[in-house]
PAGU-906895 format. One record per residue: residue number from 0; residue in one letter; x, y negated, z negated of N, C-alpha, C, O in turn. Coordinates in Angstrom, 2 decimals, m for minus. Example, Ala and Ser with C-alpha at 12.3 -4.5 7.8 and 13.67 -1.06 7.14 Angstrom:
BEGIN
<atom resi="0" resn="A" n_xx="13.19" n_yy="5.69" n_zz="m7.80" ca_xx="12.30" ca_yy="4.50" ca_zz="m7.80" c_xx="13.20" c_yy="3.30" c_zz="m7.80" o_xx="14.24" o_yy="3.32" o_zz="m8.46"/>
<atom resi="1" resn="S" n_xx="12.85" n_yy="2.25" n_zz="m7.08" ca_xx="13.67" ca_yy="1.06" ca_zz="m7.14" c_xx="12.90" c_yy="m0.03" c_zz="m7.87" o_xx="13.41" o_yy="m1.14" o_zz="m8.04"/>
END
This chain:
BEGIN
<atom resi="0" resn="X" n_xx="m27.47" n_yy="1.64" n_zz="m17.43" ca_xx="m27.04" ca_yy="2.06" ca_zz="m16.11" c_xx="m26.94" c_yy="0.87" c_zz="m15.16" o_xx="m26.10" o_yy="0.87" o_zz="m14.26"/>
<atom resi="1" resn="X" n_xx="m27.77" n_yy="m0.13" n_zz="m15.36" ca_xx="m27.73" ca_yy="m1.32" ca_zz="m14.52" c_xx="m26.46" c_yy="m2.13" c_zz="m14.71" o_xx="m25.99" o_yy="m2.77" o_zz="m13.77"/>
<atom resi="2" resn="X" n_xx="m25.89" n_yy="m2.08" n_zz="m15.91" ca_xx="m24.65" ca_yy="m2.81" ca_zz="m16.17" c_xx="m23.50" c_yy="m2.21" c_zz="m15.37" o_xx="m22.66" o_yy="m2.94" o_zz="m14.85"/>
<atom resi="3" resn="X" n_xx="m23.45" n_yy="m0.89" n_zz="m15.28" ca_xx="m22.38" ca_yy="m0.22" ca_zz="m14.54" c_xx="m22.49" c_yy="m0.56" c_zz="m13.05" o_xx="m21.49" o_yy="m0.81" o_zz="m12.39"/>
<atom resi="4" resn="X" n_xx="m23.70" n_yy="m0.56" n_zz="m12.53" ca_xx="m23.92" ca_yy="m0.88" ca_zz="m11.12" c_xx="m23.53" c_yy="m2.33" c_zz="m10.83" o_xx="m22.89" o_yy="m2.62" o_zz="m9.82"/>
<atom resi="5" resn="X" n_xx="m23.91" n_yy="m3.25" n_zz="m11.71" ca_xx="m23.56" ca_yy="m4.65" ca_zz="m11.53" c_xx="m22.05" c_yy="m4.84" c_zz="m11.60" o_xx="m21.48" o_yy="m5.60" o_zz="m10.81"/>
<atom resi="6" resn="X" n_xx="m21.39" n_yy="m4.15" n_zz="m12.52" ca_xx="m19.94" ca_yy="m4.23" ca_zz="m12.63" c_xx="m19.28" c_yy="m3.69" c_zz="m11.37" o_xx="m18.31" o_yy="m4.27" o_zz="m10.88"/>
<atom resi="7" resn="X" n_xx="m19.80" n_yy="m2.58" n_zz="m10.84" ca_xx="m19.26" ca_yy="m2.00" ca_zz="m9.63" c_xx="m19.39" c_yy="m2.96" c_zz="m8.45" o_xx="m18.45" o_yy="m3.13" o_zz="m7.68"/>
<atom resi="8" resn="X" n_xx="m20.54" n_yy="m3.59" n_zz="m8.31" ca_xx="m20.76" ca_yy="m4.54" ca_zz="m7.21" c_xx="m19.84" c_yy="m5.75" c_zz="m7.37" o_xx="m19.27" o_yy="m6.22" o_zz="m6.39"/>
<atom resi="9" resn="X" n_xx="m19.69" n_yy="m6.25" n_zz="m8.59" ca_xx="m18.80" ca_yy="m7.38" ca_zz="m8.83" c_xx="m17.35" c_yy="m7.03" c_zz="m8.49" o_xx="m16.63" o_yy="m7.85" o_zz="m7.92"/>
<atom resi="10" resn="X" n_xx="m16.92" n_yy="m5.84" n_zz="m8.83" ca_xx="m15.56" ca_yy="m5.42" ca_zz="m8.52" c_xx="m15.34" c_yy="m5.31" c_zz="m7.01" o_xx="m14.27" o_yy="m5.66" o_zz="m6.51"/>
<atom resi="11" resn="X" n_xx="m16.33" n_yy="m4.83" n_zz="m6.29" ca_xx="m16.23" ca_yy="m4.74" ca_zz="m4.83" c_xx="m16.13" c_yy="m6.14" c_zz="m4.23" o_xx="m15.32" o_yy="m6.38" o_zz="m3.32"/>
<atom resi="12" resn="X" n_xx="m16.94" n_yy="m7.07" n_zz="m4.72" ca_xx="m16.91" ca_yy="m8.45" ca_zz="m4.20" c_xx="m15.56" c_yy="m9.10" c_zz="m4.51" o_xx="m14.98" o_yy="m9.75" o_zz="m3.64"/>
<atom resi="13" resn="X" n_xx="m15.07" n_yy="m8.95" n_zz="m5.72" ca_xx="m13.78" ca_yy="m9.54" ca_zz="m6.10" c_xx="m12.66" c_yy="m8.93" c_zz="m5.27" o_xx="m11.77" o_yy="m9.65" o_zz="m4.82"/>
<atom resi="14" resn="X" n_xx="m12.69" n_yy="m7.62" n_zz="m5.05" ca_xx="m11.68" ca_yy="m6.97" ca_zz="m4.22" c_xx="m11.72" c_yy="m7.45" c_zz="m2.78" o_xx="m10.68" o_yy="m7.65" o_zz="m2.16"/>
<atom resi="15" resn="X" n_xx="m12.92" n_yy="m7.64" n_zz="m2.24" ca_xx="m13.06" ca_yy="m8.13" ca_zz="m0.86" c_xx="m12.49" c_yy="m9.54" c_zz="m0.73" o_xx="m11.82" o_yy="m9.86" o_zz="0.25"/>
<atom resi="16" resn="X" n_xx="m12.77" n_yy="m10.38" n_zz="m1.73" ca_xx="m12.26" ca_yy="m11.75" ca_zz="m1.69" c_xx="m10.73" c_yy="m11.75" c_zz="m1.84" o_xx="m10.05" o_yy="m12.55" o_zz="m1.20"/>
<atom resi="17" resn="X" n_xx="m10.20" n_yy="m10.88" n_zz="m2.68" ca_xx="m8.76" ca_yy="m10.84" ca_zz="m2.92" c_xx="m7.99" c_yy="m10.36" c_zz="m1.69" o_xx="m6.89" o_yy="m10.85" o_zz="m1.43"/>
<atom resi="18" resn="X" n_xx="m8.56" n_yy="m9.42" n_zz="m0.95" ca_xx="m7.84" ca_yy="m8.86" ca_zz="0.19" c_xx="m8.25" c_yy="m9.46" c_zz="1.53" o_xx="m7.78" o_yy="m9.01" o_zz="2.57"/>
<atom resi="19" resn="X" n_xx="m9.11" n_yy="m10.47" n_zz="1.52" ca_xx="m9.53" ca_yy="m11.11" ca_zz="2.77" c_xx="m8.36" c_yy="m11.76" c_zz="3.52" o_xx="m8.29" o_yy="m11.61" o_zz="4.74"/>
<atom resi="20" resn="X" n_xx="m7.44" n_yy="m12.47" n_zz="2.85" ca_xx="m6.31" ca_yy="m13.05" ca_zz="3.60" c_xx="m5.44" c_yy="m11.98" c_zz="4.27" o_xx="m4.97" o_yy="m12.18" o_zz="5.39"/>
<atom resi="21" resn="X" n_xx="m5.24" n_yy="m10.86" n_zz="3.61" ca_xx="m4.46" ca_yy="m9.78" ca_zz="4.22" c_xx="m5.18" c_yy="m9.22" c_zz="5.45" o_xx="m4.55" o_yy="m8.96" o_zz="6.47"/>
<atom resi="22" resn="X" n_xx="m6.48" n_yy="m9.05" n_zz="5.35" ca_xx="m7.25" ca_yy="m8.56" ca_zz="6.48" c_xx="m7.22" c_yy="m9.53" c_zz="7.64" o_xx="m7.13" o_yy="m9.11" o_zz="8.80"/>
<atom resi="23" resn="X" n_xx="m7.29" n_yy="m10.82" n_zz="7.35" ca_xx="m7.23" ca_yy="m11.83" ca_zz="8.41" c_xx="m5.86" c_yy="m11.82" c_zz="9.08" o_xx="m5.77" o_yy="m11.93" o_zz="10.30"/>
<atom resi="24" resn="X" n_xx="m4.80" n_yy="m11.69" n_zz="8.28" ca_xx="m3.45" ca_yy="m11.65" ca_zz="8.85" c_xx="m3.29" c_yy="m10.44" c_zz="9.75" o_xx="m2.74" o_yy="m10.56" o_zz="10.85"/>
<atom resi="25" resn="X" n_xx="m3.75" n_yy="m9.28" n_zz="9.32" ca_xx="m3.65" ca_yy="m8.09" ca_zz="10.14" c_xx="m4.47" c_yy="m8.26" c_zz="11.42" o_xx="m4.03" o_yy="m7.85" o_zz="12.50"/>
<atom resi="26" resn="X" n_xx="m5.64" n_yy="m8.85" n_zz="11.31" ca_xx="m6.48" ca_yy="m9.10" ca_zz="12.49" c_xx="m5.75" c_yy="m10.00" c_zz="13.49" o_xx="m5.72" o_yy="m9.69" o_zz="14.68"/>
<atom resi="27" resn="X" n_xx="m5.18" n_yy="m11.11" n_zz="13.02" ca_xx="m4.47" ca_yy="m12.03" ca_zz="13.91" c_xx="m3.22" c_yy="m11.39" c_zz="14.48" o_xx="m2.88" o_yy="m11.64" o_zz="15.64"/>
<atom resi="28" resn="X" n_xx="m2.53" n_yy="m10.58" n_zz="13.69" ca_xx="m1.29" ca_yy="m9.94" ca_zz="14.13" c_xx="m1.57" c_yy="m8.97" c_zz="15.27" o_xx="m0.81" o_yy="m8.93" o_zz="16.24"/>
<atom resi="29" resn="X" n_xx="m2.63" n_yy="m8.21" n_zz="15.16" ca_xx="m2.95" ca_yy="m7.23" ca_zz="16.20" c_xx="m3.64" c_yy="m7.88" c_zz="17.39" o_xx="m3.61" o_yy="m7.33" o_zz="18.49"/>
<atom resi="30" resn="X" n_xx="m4.27" n_yy="m9.02" n_zz="17.20" ca_xx="m5.02" ca_yy="m9.67" ca_zz="18.27" c_xx="m4.11" c_yy="m10.26" c_zz="19.33" o_xx="m4.41" o_yy="m10.13" o_zz="20.52"/>
<atom resi="31" resn="X" n_xx="m3.02" n_yy="m10.88" n_zz="18.96" ca_xx="m2.17" ca_yy="m11.59" ca_zz="19.92" c_xx="m0.86" c_yy="m10.88" c_zz="20.17" o_xx="0.17" o_yy="m11.53" o_zz="20.36"/>
<atom resi="32" resn="X" n_xx="m0.87" n_yy="m9.57" n_zz="20.18" ca_xx="0.30" ca_yy="m8.79" ca_zz="20.55" c_xx="1.50" c_yy="m8.99" c_zz="19.66" o_xx="2.62" o_yy="m9.12" o_zz="20.15"/>
<atom resi="33" resn="X" n_xx="1.31" n_yy="m9.01" n_zz="18.36" ca_xx="2.44" ca_yy="m9.10" ca_zz="17.44" c_xx="2.87" c_yy="m10.51" c_zz="17.11" o_xx="3.92" o_yy="m10.69" o_zz="16.50"/>
<atom resi="34" resn="X" n_xx="2.11" n_yy="m11.51" n_zz="17.49" ca_xx="2.45" ca_yy="m12.89" ca_zz="17.17" c_xx="1.30" c_yy="m13.49" c_zz="16.37" o_xx="0.39" o_yy="m14.09" o_zz="16.94"/>
<atom resi="35" resn="X" n_xx="1.32" n_yy="m13.33" n_zz="15.04" ca_xx="0.17" ca_yy="m13.75" ca_zz="14.23" c_xx="m0.05" c_yy="m15.25" c_zz="14.23" o_xx="m1.18" o_yy="m15.70" o_zz="14.00"/>
<atom resi="36" resn="X" n_xx="0.97" n_yy="m16.03" n_zz="14.47" ca_xx="0.83" ca_yy="m17.48" ca_zz="14.42" c_xx="1.04" c_yy="m18.12" c_zz="15.78" o_xx="1.33" o_yy="m19.31" o_zz="15.86"/>
<atom resi="37" resn="X" n_xx="0.91" n_yy="m17.34" n_zz="16.85" ca_xx="1.08" ca_yy="m17.88" ca_zz="18.20" c_xx="2.55" c_yy="m18.03" c_zz="18.52" o_xx="3.40" o_yy="m17.34" o_zz="17.96"/>
<atom resi="38" resn="X" n_xx="2.85" n_yy="m18.91" n_zz="19.43" ca_xx="4.23" ca_yy="m19.15" ca_zz="19.83" c_xx="4.92" c_yy="m20.01" c_zz="18.78" o_xx="4.56" o_yy="m21.17" o_zz="18.59"/>
<atom resi="39" resn="X" n_xx="5.90" n_yy="m19.45" n_zz="18.13" ca_xx="6.66" ca_yy="m20.20" ca_zz="17.14" c_xx="8.12" c_yy="m20.23" c_zz="17.56" o_xx="8.60" o_yy="m19.31" o_zz="18.23"/>
<atom resi="40" resn="X" n_xx="8.81" n_yy="m21.27" n_zz="17.18" ca_xx="10.21" ca_yy="m21.41" ca_zz="17.50" c_xx="11.05" c_yy="m20.65" c_zz="16.48" o_xx="10.82" o_yy="m20.76" o_zz="15.27"/>
<atom resi="41" resn="X" n_xx="11.99" n_yy="m19.90" n_zz="16.96" ca_xx="12.84" ca_yy="m19.17" ca_zz="16.02" c_xx="13.81" c_yy="m20.14" c_zz="15.35" o_xx="14.05" o_yy="m21.24" o_zz="15.86"/>
<atom resi="42" resn="X" n_xx="14.35" n_yy="m19.74" n_zz="14.22" ca_xx="15.24" ca_yy="m20.61" ca_zz="13.46" c_xx="16.54" c_yy="m20.84" c_zz="14.23" o_xx="17.08" o_yy="m19.92" o_zz="14.84"/>
<atom resi="43" resn="X" n_xx="17.02" n_yy="m22.04" n_zz="14.18" ca_xx="18.30" ca_yy="m22.36" ca_zz="14.78" c_xx="18.19" c_yy="m22.92" c_zz="16.18" o_xx="19.19" o_yy="m23.40" o_zz="16.71"/>
<atom resi="44" resn="X" n_xx="17.03" n_yy="m22.89" n_zz="16.80" ca_xx="16.90" ca_yy="m23.40" ca_zz="18.16" c_xx="16.65" c_yy="m24.90" c_zz="18.21" o_xx="16.99" o_yy="m25.55" o_zz="19.20"/>
<atom resi="45" resn="X" n_xx="16.07" n_yy="m25.43" n_zz="17.18" ca_xx="15.75" ca_yy="m26.85" ca_zz="17.20" c_xx="16.87" c_yy="m27.64" c_zz="16.51" o_xx="17.44" o_yy="m27.19" o_zz="15.52"/>
<atom resi="46" resn="X" n_xx="17.19" n_yy="m28.83" n_zz="17.05" ca_xx="18.23" ca_yy="m29.64" ca_zz="16.41" c_xx="17.76" c_yy="m30.19" c_zz="15.06" o_xx="16.58" o_yy="m30.49" o_zz="14.87"/>
<atom resi="47" resn="X" n_xx="18.69" n_yy="m30.31" n_zz="14.15" ca_xx="18.35" ca_yy="m30.81" ca_zz="12.83" c_xx="19.45" c_yy="m31.74" c_zz="12.35" o_xx="20.64" o_yy="m31.41" o_zz="12.41"/>
<atom resi="48" resn="X" n_xx="19.05" n_yy="m32.89" n_zz="11.87" ca_xx="20.02" ca_yy="m33.86" ca_zz="11.35" c_xx="20.73" c_yy="m33.29" c_zz="10.13" o_xx="21.93" o_yy="m33.50" o_zz="9.97"/>
<atom resi="49" resn="X" n_xx="20.01" n_yy="m32.59" n_zz="9.29" ca_xx="20.60" ca_yy="m32.02" ca_zz="8.07" c_xx="21.64" c_yy="m30.96" c_zz="8.44" o_xx="22.73" o_yy="m30.93" o_zz="7.86"/>
<atom resi="50" resn="X" n_xx="21.30" n_yy="m30.08" n_zz="9.40" ca_xx="22.26" ca_yy="m29.06" ca_zz="9.81" c_xx="23.51" c_yy="m29.68" c_zz="10.44" o_xx="24.62" o_yy="m29.23" o_zz="10.17"/>
<atom resi="51" resn="X" n_xx="23.33" n_yy="m30.70" n_zz="11.27" ca_xx="24.48" ca_yy="m31.37" ca_zz="11.87" c_xx="25.37" c_yy="m32.00" c_zz="10.81" o_xx="26.59" o_yy="m31.89" o_zz="10.88"/>
<atom resi="52" resn="X" n_xx="24.75" n_yy="m32.64" n_zz="9.83" ca_xx="25.51" ca_yy="m33.27" ca_zz="8.75" c_xx="26.26" c_yy="m32.22" c_zz="7.93" o_xx="27.43" o_yy="m32.42" o_zz="7.58"/>
<atom resi="53" resn="X" n_xx="25.60" n_yy="m31.11" n_zz="7.63" ca_xx="26.25" ca_yy="m30.04" ca_zz="6.86" c_xx="27.43" c_yy="m29.45" c_zz="7.63" o_xx="28.47" o_yy="m29.15" o_zz="7.04"/>
<atom resi="54" resn="X" n_xx="27.27" n_yy="m29.28" n_zz="8.95" ca_xx="28.38" ca_yy="m28.75" ca_zz="9.75" c_xx="29.57" c_yy="m29.70" c_zz="9.76" o_xx="30.71" o_yy="m29.26" o_zz="9.72"/>
<atom resi="55" resn="X" n_xx="29.30" n_yy="m31.00" n_zz="9.81" ca_xx="30.38" ca_yy="m31.98" ca_zz="9.78" c_xx="31.11" c_yy="m31.93" c_zz="8.44" o_xx="32.34" o_yy="m31.97" o_zz="8.41"/>
<atom resi="56" resn="X" n_xx="30.37" n_yy="m31.86" n_zz="7.34" ca_xx="30.97" ca_yy="m31.80" ca_zz="6.01" c_xx="31.81" c_yy="m30.53" c_zz="5.87" o_xx="32.92" o_yy="m30.58" o_zz="5.34"/>
<atom resi="57" resn="X" n_xx="31.30" n_yy="m29.41" n_zz="6.34" ca_xx="32.03" ca_yy="m28.15" ca_zz="6.25" c_xx="33.32" c_yy="m28.24" c_zz="7.06" o_xx="34.37" o_yy="m27.76" o_zz="6.62"/>
<atom resi="58" resn="X" n_xx="33.26" n_yy="m28.85" n_zz="8.25" ca_xx="34.46" ca_yy="m29.00" ca_zz="9.08" c_xx="35.48" c_yy="m29.88" c_zz="8.39" o_xx="36.68" o_yy="m29.59" o_zz="8.43"/>
<atom resi="59" resn="X" n_xx="35.03" n_yy="m30.95" n_zz="7.75" ca_xx="35.96" ca_yy="m31.84" ca_zz="7.03" c_xx="36.62" c_yy="m31.11" c_zz="5.87" o_xx="37.83" o_yy="m31.21" o_zz="5.68"/>
<atom resi="60" resn="X" n_xx="35.83" n_yy="m30.37" n_zz="5.09" ca_xx="36.39" ca_yy="m29.62" ca_zz="3.95" c_xx="37.36" c_yy="m28.56" c_zz="4.45" o_xx="38.43" o_yy="m28.39" o_zz="3.86"/>
<atom resi="61" resn="X" n_xx="37.02" n_yy="m27.85" n_zz="5.50" ca_xx="37.93" ca_yy="m26.82" ca_zz="6.04" c_xx="39.24" c_yy="m27.46" c_zz="6.50" o_xx="40.32" o_yy="m26.92" o_zz="6.28"/>
<atom resi="62" resn="X" n_xx="39.13" n_yy="m28.63" n_zz="7.15" ca_xx="40.33" ca_yy="m29.33" ca_zz="7.60" c_xx="41.23" c_yy="m29.73" c_zz="6.42" o_xx="42.45" o_yy="m29.58" o_zz="6.50"/>
<atom resi="63" resn="X" n_xx="40.64" n_yy="m30.23" n_zz="5.35" ca_xx="41.42" ca_yy="m30.63" ca_zz="4.18" c_xx="42.02" c_yy="m29.42" c_zz="3.47" o_xx="43.15" o_yy="m29.49" o_zz="2.99"/>
<atom resi="64" resn="X" n_xx="41.29" n_yy="m28.33" n_zz="3.41" ca_xx="41.81" ca_yy="m27.12" ca_zz="2.77" c_xx="42.97" c_yy="m26.56" c_zz="3.59" o_xx="43.97" o_yy="m26.12" o_zz="3.02"/>
<atom resi="65" resn="X" n_xx="42.85" n_yy="m26.56" n_zz="4.90" ca_xx="43.91" ca_yy="m26.05" ca_zz="5.76" c_xx="45.14" c_yy="m26.93" c_zz="5.72" o_xx="46.25" o_yy="m26.42" o_zz="5.83"/>
<atom resi="66" resn="X" n_xx="44.98" n_yy="m28.25" n_zz="5.56" ca_xx="46.11" ca_yy="m29.17" ca_zz="5.47" c_xx="46.90" c_yy="m28.92" c_zz="4.18" o_xx="48.13" o_yy="m28.92" o_zz="4.18"/>
<atom resi="67" resn="X" n_xx="46.18" n_yy="m28.71" n_zz="3.09" ca_xx="46.86" ca_yy="m28.57" ca_zz="1.81" c_xx="47.48" c_yy="m27.19" c_zz="1.63" o_xx="48.34" o_yy="m27.02" o_zz="0.77"/>
<atom resi="68" resn="X" n_xx="47.08" n_yy="m26.22" n_zz="2.41" ca_xx="47.62" ca_yy="m24.86" ca_zz="2.26" c_xx="48.94" c_yy="m24.69" c_zz="2.95" o_xx="49.52" o_yy="m23.60" o_zz="2.92"/>
END
């Protein structure tokens, strides 16, 4: 009977450790009014060298495709 009790306690401990990050996320999400990570910048608002370069390449390709058509 002691083996079953020990197994039960071990399973509870393992489950608590496994779901602790989820509980922390829910706690932070509800604590700060729906912003779990504080003030974060949405995508597309910050300038990016890679995005600017990609836009230039796309414009060049579109220009060449339109010329040849």
